[in-house]
Every structure is written in structure tokens, then in C-alpha cells.
C-alpha positions in Angstrom: 115.0 16.1 111.3 117.8 14.5 111.5 121.6 16.7 112.6 122.6 18.2 109.2 119.5 19.4 108.1 118.8 22.6 110.0 119.0 25.3 107.4 116.8 23.6 105.1 114.8 23.6 107.3 114.5 26.8 107.7 115.2 27.6 103.9 111.6 25.4 103.8 110.1 27.4 106.6 110.9 31.0 104.9 109.7 30.2 101.3 106.7 28.6 102.7 106.1 31.7 105.2 107.1 34.3 101.9 104.7 32.3 99.8 101.5 32.9 102.1 102.5 36.5 103.0 102.4 37.4 99.0 99.6 35.4 98.8 97.4 35.8 100.9 98.2 39.4 102.8 94.9 39.1 104.0 95.1 36.3 106.3 99.2 36.4 107.3 101.8 39.0 108.7 105.2 38.4 109.0 106.9 40.6 111.4 110.4 40.5 110.6 111.4 43.3 113.2 110.2 41.4 116.4 110.3 37.7 114.4 106.7 37.2 114.6 104.4 35.5 112.0 100.4 36.2 112.0 98.0 33.6 110.8 94.7 35.1 110.9 92.9 32.2 109.6 93.9 30.5 112.7 94.6 33.0 114.7 97.7 32.3 115.9 101.3 34.0 116.4 104.8 31.8 116.0 107.8 33.1 117.4 110.2 32.3 114.8 113.2 32.9 116.7 112.2 30.1 119.3 109.9 27.6 117.4 111.9 25.0 115.6 111.1 25.5 111.4 109.1 21.9 110.7 106.8 23.1 113.6 106.3 26.4 112.0 105.3 24.8 108.9 103.3 22.3 110.8 101.8 24.7 112.5 100.9 27.0 108.7 100.9 24.6 105.8 98.8 21.8 105.6 101.1 20.0 102.8 103.3 17.2 103.3 107.3 17.9 102.9 110.2 15.7 102.3 113.7 16.9 102.7 116.1 15.1 101.0 119.9 16.5 100.7 123.0 14.9 99.3 125.2 12.8 101.4 128.6 13.8 100.6 130.0 9.9 100.9 128.0 8.6 98.5 126.6 11.0 96.6 123.0 9.9 96.7 120.2 11.5 98.6 119.0 10.9 101.8 115.4 11.7 103.5 116.7 14.2 106.0 113.3 15.9 107.3 109.8 16.5 106.5 106.7 16.9 107.9 103.6 14.7 106.9 100.4 15.3 107.4 98.8 13.0 105.0 97.0 10.1 106.9 97.8 7.2 104.0 99.9 5.1 106.4 102.9 6.8 105.7 105.2 6.9 108.4 108.1 9.5 108.4 110.2 7.4 111.2 110.5 4.8 109.2 111.5 6.6 106.2 113.9 9.0 107.7 117.9 8.6 106.8 116.6 6.3 104.1 117.7 6.4 100.2 115.3 7.5 97.9 115.2 3.3 96.7 115.0 2.4 99.9 112.1 4.6 100.3 110.5 2.6 97.8 111.3 -0.6 98.7 107.8 -1.9 98.9 106.2 -0.9 95.4 106.7 -3.7 93.6 109.1 -3.6 90.6 110.2 -0.1 91.5 114.4 -1.8 91.7 113.7 -3.7 88.1 112.2 -1.0 86.2 112.6 2.5 88.2 115.3 2.9 90.5 117.3 4.1 87.9 115.6 6.8 85.9 113.8 7.9 89.4 117.5 8.5 91.2 118.4 10.0 86.9 115.4 12.3 87.0 116.0 13.4 90.8 119.8 14.4 90.2 118.9 16.5 87.6 115.9 18.2 88.6 117.4 19.1 92.0 121.1 19.8 89.7 118.8 22.4 87.7 117.5 23.8 90.3 120.7 24.5 91.9 121.8 25.6 88.5 118.7 28.5 88.7 119.8 29.4 91.7 123.8 29.9 91.2 123.1 32.3 88.0 
């Protein structure tokens, strides 16, 4: 994670843990008094006061997460934090800090055929999500 993404990482962790506890209460428990997350499948406990949010996500959710945050200077979104579990050769270290089109540069014809549409779609999806939160 890059500096400035701390709140987004915490929000991702909170969303993941809330989902797990609500959907699978027989396997997961959140002790809000002591800030402990119990995973009965793995037999582990994460102290949420001491463990970084992305580490909690990595330890408990076998999914890929890429947090794209808006760059206030350019208005474009940059990959600021993430957890990549897949073994497809995607290297988080080589992508972090890059814009959407920079991440997809190796894809043939991305710039010519897909860049504009992807940037527009991404902005619309994020914009719709943010509008939904404000309502």
C-alpha cells in the first residue's frame, strides 16, 4: 500500500469482515469490544488494533483486491493498494502507483481500442457508487 491509502484499506477490511460475519456466522466472529476477528475455519484470531488491514484481508479472504484511488492533481485513478493472491504472473510491485492505462500497457491494442472506454466506464462506475453512498 502507498501512503494516503490507509482509510481505503481499512474500509476494505471492514467491508470484508462484515460480509463474512453476516454471511457465515458459524465460521467467523467479530469481537468488537476487544477488536478481535476469529476465523474458525483456520483456527486463527486477528487483533484488529495491531494487524494492518490488508494483512487481515490477506489472512482471511482468498481474493484479489486492487484499490484504485483518484489522483487529485490529474483526476485519474491510480492503483494505490492491494492484495493479489492469484498466481497468474501479475506482479503487484510492478503495477502499484500506476494509472489504469499504464497497468494495461502490455495488452495489445489497449491504448487504441480500449483506453478511452475503460477510463470513462471506470469513472462512471466509481461515480455511481459514490452517489449511491451519499444518498
